[in-house]
C-alpha positions as CSV (number, residue, x, y, z in Angstrom):
1,M,-14.8,-2.2,-1.9
2,S,-11.6,-1.9,-3.1
3,K,-11.9,-4.1,-5.5
4,L,-14.3,-2.1,-6.7
5,F,-12.5,0.9,-6.1
6,K,-10.5,2.2,-9.6
7,R,-6.6,3.1,-8.2
8,T,-5.5,4.7,-11.8
9,K,-8.2,7.2,-13.2
10,I,-9.2,8.0,-16.2
11,L,-8.5,11.5,-17.8
12,A,-11.3,11.9,-20.7
13,T,-10.9,14.4,-24.0
14,V,-14.3,16.4,-24.9
15,G,-15.1,16.6,-28.3
16,P,-18.4,16.2,-30.4
17,S,-18.7,12.9,-29.9
18,V,-19.6,13.8,-26.4
19,F,-20.9,17.1,-26.5
20,P,-24.3,16.6,-26.3
21,E,-25.1,16.8,-22.5
22,D,-26.2,13.2,-22.3
23,K,-23.0,12.1,-23.2
24,L,-20.9,14.3,-20.3
25,R,-23.2,12.8,-18.1
26,E,-22.5,9.1,-18.9
27,M,-18.6,9.9,-18.9
28,V,-19.3,11.4,-15.5
29,Y,-21.1,8.1,-14.5
30,A,-18.8,5.4,-16.6
31,G,-15.8,6.3,-14.5
32,V,-14.2,9.7,-15.8
33,N,-12.2,11.1,-13.0
34,G,-10.9,14.2,-15.3
35,F,-12.3,16.0,-18.5
36,R,-9.5,17.8,-20.7
37,M,-10.5,20.4,-23.2
38,N,-8.3,20.7,-26.3
39,F,-7.6,24.1,-26.6
40,S,-6.6,23.2,-30.3
41,H,-9.9,23.4,-31.4
42,G,-13.6,24.4,-30.2
43,N,-14.5,27.9,-29.1
44,N,-14.8,29.8,-25.4
45,E,-18.0,29.7,-25.9
46,E,-18.4,26.0,-26.3
47,K,-15.8,25.8,-23.2
48,I,-17.8,28.3,-20.5
49,E,-20.8,25.1,-21.4
50,Q,-18.9,22.1,-21.3
51,I,-17.6,23.4,-17.7
52,G,-20.8,23.9,-16.8
53,I,-22.3,20.7,-17.3
54,I,-19.6,18.7,-16.4
55,R,-20.0,20.4,-13.0
56,K,-23.4,20.0,-12.9
57,Y,-23.1,16.2,-13.2
58,A,-20.3,15.9,-11.2
59,A,-22.2,17.1,-8.5
60,E,-25.3,15.2,-8.8
61,R,-22.7,12.2,-8.9
62,G,-21.1,13.7,-5.7
63,K,-17.5,13.1,-7.1
64,A,-15.0,15.5,-7.3
65,V,-13.5,15.6,-11.3
66,A,-10.8,17.3,-12.7
67,I,-11.2,19.9,-15.6
68,V,-7.5,20.7,-17.8
69,Q,-7.2,23.3,-20.1
70,D,-4.5,21.6,-22.9
71,L,-2.9,24.8,-24.3
72,Q,-2.1,24.4,-28.1
73,G,1.3,25.8,-27.9
74,P,3.4,26.3,-30.6
75,K,2.4,23.5,-33.2
76,I,3.9,24.2,-36.4
77,R,1.8,23.1,-39.5
78,L,2.0,23.9,-43.2
79,G,-0.3,26.7,-44.8
80,V,-3.1,25.5,-47.7
81,L,-2.2,23.3,-50.5
82,K,-3.3,23.7,-53.9
83,D,-5.6,20.9,-54.1
84,N,-5.2,19.7,-50.6
85,H,-2.1,17.5,-51.5
86,L,1.5,17.0,-53.0
87,D,2.9,14.1,-53.7
88,L,6.7,14.2,-52.9
89,R,10.2,12.1,-53.9
90,T,13.4,11.3,-52.6
91,G,15.7,14.3,-52.9
92,D,13.0,16.6,-53.9
93,E,14.0,20.2,-52.5
94,V,11.3,21.8,-50.9
95,V,10.9,25.7,-49.8
96,L,8.9,26.3,-46.6
97,D,7.9,29.7,-46.8
98,Y,6.0,31.6,-43.6
99,A,5.3,34.7,-46.0
100,L,3.8,32.5,-48.9
101,E,0.2,33.1,-48.9
102,E,-0.7,30.8,-51.6
103,H,0.3,27.2,-53.2
104,D,1.0,27.2,-56.6
105,G,1.1,23.7,-56.8
106,T,5.0,24.0,-57.0
107,L,7.4,23.0,-54.1
108,F,7.4,26.3,-52.9
109,L,5.1,25.4,-50.2
110,P,3.6,28.4,-47.3
111,V,3.9,27.3,-43.5
112,Q,2.2,29.0,-40.6
113,Y,5.5,29.7,-38.7
114,N,8.9,31.1,-39.4
115,L,10.8,28.7,-39.0
116,A,13.6,30.9,-40.5
117,A,14.5,32.8,-37.3
118,K,15.0,29.6,-35.5
119,V,16.3,26.5,-37.8
120,K,19.5,25.5,-38.3
121,V,21.5,24.1,-41.6
122,G,21.9,19.8,-41.1
123,E,18.9,19.8,-38.8
124,P,16.3,17.4,-39.3
125,L,12.5,18.0,-40.0
126,S,9.7,16.0,-40.6
127,M,6.1,16.8,-41.9
128,F,2.8,14.8,-41.8
129,D,3.1,12.8,-38.4
130,G,6.4,11.5,-39.3
131,K,5.6,10.3,-42.2
132,I,8.2,12.5,-44.4
133,K,11.5,13.1,-43.4
134,A,13.6,15.8,-44.5
135,Q,16.6,17.9,-43.9
136,V,17.2,21.7,-43.6
137,S,19.9,22.4,-46.6
138,E,19.6,26.3,-46.7
139,I,17.8,29.3,-44.6
140,V,16.9,31.0,-47.6
141,S,15.7,34.1,-46.5
142,E,14.3,35.6,-43.7
143,T,11.1,34.0,-43.8
144,A,11.9,30.8,-45.9
145,I,13.7,27.6,-45.4
146,R,15.1,25.0,-48.3
147,V,14.7,21.3,-46.9
148,K,15.9,18.2,-48.7
149,V,13.3,15.2,-48.9
150,E,14.6,11.8,-47.6
151,N,11.2,9.8,-48.4
152,D,8.8,9.1,-50.8
153,G,5.2,9.9,-50.0
154,F,3.0,13.1,-49.3
155,V,1.6,15.9,-47.4
156,M,-1.5,17.7,-47.1
157,S,-2.9,21.4,-46.4
158,R,-2.1,22.3,-42.6
159,K,-0.4,19.0,-41.3
160,G,2.2,19.5,-38.7
161,I,5.8,19.7,-38.7
162,N,8.6,18.6,-36.0
163,L,11.6,19.5,-35.5
164,P,13.5,17.4,-32.7
165,D,16.4,19.2,-32.9
166,T,15.7,22.5,-33.1
167,D,15.3,25.0,-30.1
168,L,12.3,26.6,-29.9
169,S,12.9,28.4,-26.5
170,G,11.2,31.7,-26.2
171,D,8.6,30.5,-28.4
172,I,6.5,27.5,-25.9
173,L,3.7,29.8,-25.2
174,T,1.6,31.3,-28.5
175,E,0.0,34.5,-28.8
176,K,-3.0,32.1,-28.7
177,D,-2.0,30.8,-25.6
178,M,-1.7,33.6,-24.2
179,A,-5.0,34.7,-25.0
180,D,-6.2,31.3,-23.7
181,I,-4.7,31.1,-20.5
182,E,-6.0,35.0,-19.6
183,F,-9.9,33.2,-20.8
184,G,-8.6,30.5,-18.5
185,A,-7.9,32.3,-15.6
186,T,-11.8,33.6,-15.0
187,Q,-13.0,29.5,-15.2
188,D,-13.1,26.9,-13.1
189,F,-10.0,24.9,-14.6
190,D,-7.9,23.0,-12.0
191,F,-5.0,21.9,-14.4
192,V,-3.5,23.9,-16.9
193,A,-1.4,21.6,-19.2
194,M,1.5,23.2,-21.2
195,S,1.9,22.0,-24.8
196,F,5.8,21.3,-26.1
197,V,7.4,22.0,-22.3
198,Q,11.5,21.9,-23.0
199,S,13.0,23.0,-19.6
200,A,12.0,23.8,-16.0
201,E,12.6,27.5,-16.9
202,D,9.1,26.8,-19.5
203,I,7.1,25.6,-16.4
204,E,8.4,29.0,-14.3
205,K,7.5,31.4,-16.8
206,L,4.3,29.9,-17.1
207,R,3.7,29.6,-13.1
208,Q,4.5,33.7,-13.0
209,I,1.9,34.0,-16.1
210,L,-0.7,32.3,-14.2
211,A,-0.2,33.6,-11.0
212,S,-0.6,37.6,-12.4
213,H,-4.1,36.4,-13.9
214,G,-5.1,35.1,-10.2
215,S,-4.9,31.1,-11.1
216,T,-4.9,28.4,-8.8
217,A,-4.6,26.3,-11.6
218,Q,-1.9,23.9,-10.7
219,I,0.4,23.4,-13.8
220,I,1.0,19.6,-16.1
221,A,4.1,19.7,-18.0
222,K,3.4,18.3,-21.7
223,I,6.9,15.8,-22.0
224,E,6.8,15.7,-25.9
225,T,10.0,17.1,-27.3
226,K,13.6,15.6,-28.0
227,K,15.1,17.9,-25.3
228,A,12.4,17.4,-22.5
229,I,13.7,13.2,-22.2
230,E,17.8,14.3,-24.0
231,S,19.0,12.8,-20.3
232,D,17.7,11.6,-17.3
233,E,18.8,15.2,-15.7
234,A,16.5,17.2,-17.8
235,M,13.8,15.2,-17.4
236,E,13.9,15.3,-13.2
237,A,14.7,19.0,-13.4
238,I,11.1,19.3,-15.3
239,V,9.3,16.9,-13.0
240,K,11.1,18.8,-10.3
241,A,9.2,22.1,-11.6
242,T,6.0,21.1,-11.9
243,D,2.7,20.3,-10.4
244,G,2.6,16.9,-12.6
245,I,3.6,15.3,-16.3
246,M,1.7,14.1,-19.3
247,I,3.6,12.0,-20.9
248,A,2.2,12.5,-24.6
249,R,3.8,9.6,-26.7
250,G,2.3,10.7,-30.2
251,D,4.9,13.7,-31.1
252,M,7.2,12.1,-28.5
253,A,7.6,8.9,-30.6
254,I,7.8,11.5,-33.7
255,E,10.5,13.4,-32.5
256,A,12.6,11.2,-30.6
257,G,11.7,7.9,-32.4
258,A,9.0,4.8,-31.5
259,E,11.6,2.9,-29.5
260,V,12.5,5.4,-26.9
261,V,8.9,6.3,-25.9
262,P,8.5,2.9,-23.9
263,I,11.6,3.6,-21.7
264,A,11.3,7.4,-21.5
265,Q,7.6,6.5,-19.9
266,R,9.6,4.4,-17.3
267,K,11.7,6.7,-16.5
268,L,8.8,9.9,-15.9
269,I,6.7,7.6,-14.5
270,A,9.6,6.9,-11.6
271,L,10.5,10.3,-11.2
272,C,6.9,11.5,-11.1
273,R,6.3,8.8,-7.9
274,Q,9.7,9.9,-6.5
275,H,8.8,13.2,-6.1
276,C,5.0,13.2,-5.4
277,K,3.6,14.4,-8.9
278,L,0.7,13.5,-10.7
279,V,1.8,11.9,-14.0
280,I,-0.5,11.2,-17.0
281,V,-0.5,8.4,-19.4
282,A,-2.0,9.8,-22.9
283,T,-2.1,9.0,-27.0
284,Q,-3.5,5.7,-28.3
285,M,-4.1,4.5,-25.7
286,M,-7.4,2.9,-27.0
287,A,-7.1,3.9,-30.3
288,S,-8.6,1.4,-32.7
289,M,-11.7,2.2,-30.3
290,V,-12.6,5.5,-32.2
291,E,-13.8,2.8,-34.9
292,N,-14.6,-0.2,-33.5
293,P,-16.3,-1.6,-30.2
294,E,-13.6,-3.2,-28.4
295,P,-9.9,-2.5,-27.9
296,T,-7.2,-4.7,-29.4
297,R,-5.2,-6.8,-27.7
298,A,-2.3,-4.4,-27.9
299,E,-4.0,-1.8,-26.3
300,V,-5.2,-3.6,-23.2
301,S,-1.5,-4.6,-22.9
302,D,-0.6,-1.1,-23.3
303,V,-3.0,0.1,-20.7
304,A,-2.3,-2.3,-18.2
305,T,1.2,-1.6,-18.4
306,A,1.5,1.5,-17.7
307,V,-1.4,0.5,-14.6
308,S,1.5,-1.7,-13.4
309,L,4.3,1.0,-13.6
310,G,2.0,3.2,-11.2
311,T,0.9,6.0,-13.0
312,D,-2.0,8.4,-11.7
313,A,-3.9,7.9,-14.7
314,V,-4.1,7.1,-18.1
315,M,-5.7,9.6,-21.0
316,L,-8.1,9.0,-23.9
317,S,-8.3,11.7,-27.0
318,D,-9.7,11.0,-30.1
319,E,-11.4,7.9,-28.5
320,T,-13.8,10.0,-26.7
321,A,-12.9,13.6,-28.7
322,N,-14.2,12.0,-32.0
323,G,-14.6,8.1,-31.5
324,A,-17.9,6.2,-32.4
325,Y,-17.9,4.1,-29.2
326,P,-16.6,7.0,-26.3
327,I,-18.8,5.4,-23.1
328,E,-17.5,2.0,-24.4
329,T,-14.2,3.0,-25.0
330,I,-14.0,4.4,-21.1
331,K,-16.3,1.0,-20.2
332,A,-13.5,-1.0,-21.0
333,M,-10.4,0.9,-19.7
334,K,-11.7,0.5,-16.5
335,K,-12.5,-3.3,-16.6
336,V,-8.5,-3.4,-17.8
337,I,-7.8,-1.3,-15.0
338,L,-9.8,-3.1,-12.5
339,Y,-8.4,-6.3,-13.7
340,T,-4.5,-5.2,-13.5
341,Q,-4.7,-3.6,-10.2
342,N,-6.6,-6.7,-9.1
343,N,-4.0,-9.4,-9.9
344,S,-0.7,-7.7,-10.0
345,R,1.0,-5.2,-7.8
346,I,2.8,-2.2,-8.5
347,L,6.1,-2.2,-9.7
348,P,8.8,-0.9,-7.5
349,I,10.8,2.3,-7.9
350,E,14.6,2.3,-7.1
351,K,14.1,5.4,-5.0
352,D,11.8,6.0,-2.1
353,P,9.1,9.3,-2.8
354,I,10.9,12.1,-1.7
355,G,8.5,15.8,-1.8
356,E,8.7,18.9,-0.3
357,Y,8.8,18.0,3.4
358,K,10.7,15.4,4.6
359,S,7.7,14.8,7.3
360,Y,5.0,14.0,5.1
361,D,7.3,10.8,3.1
362,A,8.1,9.7,6.6
363,L,4.9,9.5,7.6
364,S,3.1,8.3,4.3
365,K,5.2,5.8,3.7
366,A,4.8,4.3,7.8
367,A,0.8,4.9,7.3
368,V,0.4,2.6,4.3
369,R,2.7,0.0,5.4
370,L,0.9,0.1,8.8
371,A,-2.2,-0.1,6.9
372,E,-1.4,-2.3,4.8
373,Q,0.5,-5.4,8.1
374,I,-3.2,-4.7,9.6
375,E,-5.1,-5.5,6.4
376,A,-7.0,-2.0,6.8
377,D,-9.5,-1.3,4.4
378,L,-8.8,2.2,3.7
379,I,-6.3,5.4,4.5
380,I,-8.1,8.7,5.6
381,T,-6.4,11.9,5.3
382,S,-7.6,15.4,6.2
383,T,-5.0,18.0,4.4
384,M,-5.6,21.8,3.6
385,T,-3.5,21.8,0.3
386,G,-3.6,18.3,-0.8
387,A,-0.2,17.4,-0.4
388,T,-0.5,15.0,2.5
389,A,-2.8,13.1,0.1
390,A,-0.2,13.3,-2.4
391,S,2.3,11.5,-0.2
392,V,0.2,8.7,0.5
393,A,-0.2,8.2,-3.2
394,A,3.5,8.5,-3.8
395,Q,3.6,5.3,-1.8
396,R,1.2,3.2,-4.2
397,P,-0.8,1.6,-2.3
398,S,-3.0,-1.0,-2.5
399,L,-6.3,0.2,-1.1
400,P,-8.7,3.2,-1.1
401,I,-7.4,7.1,0.3
402,I,-10.4,8.9,1.4
403,S,-9.7,12.4,1.6
404,A,-11.1,14.8,3.6
405,V,-10.2,18.6,2.6
406,S,-12.1,21.9,2.8
407,S,-11.9,23.5,-0.5
408,V,-13.5,22.6,-3.8
409,R,-10.5,23.1,-5.4
410,V,-8.4,20.9,-3.7
411,A,-10.7,17.9,-3.7
412,N,-11.4,18.8,-8.0
413,Q,-6.9,18.5,-8.0
414,L,-6.6,15.7,-6.5
415,A,-9.5,13.8,-8.7
416,L,-6.8,12.5,-10.8
417,T,-4.3,11.5,-8.0
418,Y,-3.7,7.9,-7.4
419,S,-5.9,6.1,-5.5
420,N,-7.6,9.2,-3.7
421,S,-11.3,10.1,-3.5
422,A,-11.7,13.7,-2.1
423,Y,-14.5,15.1,-0.2
424,V,-15.3,18.6,0.6
425,R,-16.1,18.8,4.5
426,E,-16.2,22.2,6.5
427,F,-13.3,21.7,8.7
428,S,-13.6,21.0,12.2
429,P,-11.1,18.9,15.0
430,T,-13.5,15.8,13.9
431,Y,-14.4,16.0,9.8
432,A,-12.2,13.4,8.7
433,F,-13.9,11.3,11.6
434,D,-16.9,12.1,10.8
435,L,-16.9,11.5,6.8
436,A,-15.6,8.1,7.8
437,H,-18.9,7.8,9.4
438,E,-20.7,9.3,6.7
439,L,-19.3,7.1,3.8
440,K,-20.3,3.8,6.0
441,D,-23.6,5.0,6.9
442,C,-24.4,6.1,3.2
443,G,-23.0,2.1,2.2
444,Y,-20.2,3.7,-0.3
445,L,-18.0,2.0,2.4
446,K,-18.3,-1.1,3.2
447,P,-16.4,-3.9,6.0
448,K,-14.5,-6.7,3.9
449,E,-16.1,-10.0,4.3
450,G,-16.6,-11.8,7.7
451,R,-15.8,-8.2,9.2
452,N,-18.6,-6.0,10.8
453,D,-16.2,-3.3,10.9
454,L,-14.2,-1.0,9.4
455,T,-10.7,-0.3,10.3
456,I,-9.4,2.6,9.3
457,V,-5.5,4.0,9.6
458,F,-6.2,8.3,9.6
459,L,-3.2,10.5,8.6
460,S,-4.2,14.0,10.0
461,G,-2.0,17.2,11.6
462,V,-2.9,19.3,14.8
463,Y,-1.9,22.6,13.2
464,R,-4.3,22.8,10.4
465,N,-2.8,25.9,8.9
466,D,0.6,24.8,8.8
467,V,1.4,23.8,5.4
468,G,3.5,20.6,6.1
469,G,1.9,20.1,9.1
470,T,0.8,16.6,9.3
471,D,1.7,14.6,12.3
472,T,-0.4,12.4,13.8
473,I,-1.2,8.3,12.7
474,Q,-4.1,6.6,14.6
475,I,-6.0,3.7,13.7
476,R,-9.7,3.3,14.3
477,K,-12.3,0.8,13.8
478,I,-15.9,2.2,12.9
């Protein structure tokens, strides 16, 4: 079973290519463990319908599935340009004016954000996914700035603007985000992803807002700004404050430089493993499959590298949202994950995992080492909050983790956690053992070749209602 059990999870974005109900069903059955809903696009009515469809087919499949609400954040864009296009030359001085309503074809451009309130002279600015580089040369008025263009190129309507050295503190959550959070709190979202996080304080603000709406969703911090990765200390502070991170490599490359991304990715994955936090690698993992039925060798290598580094999940964006081959992409990614995990070991990290409860870490480490030494078939945890399962997963075992939980929300939140399969069962003193028997009887769990029974390491606690109460390791044969 372990060779067919996908330890690294797949998070896929919902969009027009997969919105038909049959496509969402195919995604569940093809191996998707979580669905990302991008709140930069679509409307609330569509999101409600999509959630219902996903939950229906996850239940039909008998698997826990995570649903992520991805907030748009302060996406700064140009306004509408005349003829949707403007050529720029090196040395051009462009005025970006928040108060300008209509573009007349000149170098005075409308922008959908008041940059004058935030930028400083000398700060870099790029437009159109980094295709145009510029520098702020003057604050013209309360609503306008002047920038000097540093290369030839062109811009188009509503293309994004990046400000790698600008402090956007206080504006990470926009009015749209606040409305989307309020809506999301009434829906079945397991995670809320926060865009353009710059510091741990941004996460704490969101946590307070979610609590005020009664939301039990966990927070995923999207790491895509230069400030978020400016030092090891800044990265670690964010990792410790959040429930998980998404390494959003697209904007990170524009803001910090493409050469920075691979090293930042390695550091962030290691930090998340060390602190028992969820980590997702995102952006252009199989981008060529938006238009082609096969990935490139570079893309296969990219996914395999993320798996080898020990990421919890890899994410598909345009590949499933707008691509011509969404299901084929999921299958191709799963194929790479399985081959990589079955033919190489996860790379070690310098520091052992150190979660919130030291007892979890000690017991989890002992349980994984024991399971691998006796060549157990799997590890089963009984967990109230999911913390024990996350702690075991942080050790990156080479065998499956089955989690017995009594909460649907906890099961869905564990769906993206490394090597975890969570099952909801009514609590009893033996519910983890009963689950093992059930999964064996239905054929889901099978002994290794040459064996007649399953060898299982159980990790549980006597005091079920005490957070941090996991205290027992047992070996059982079924």
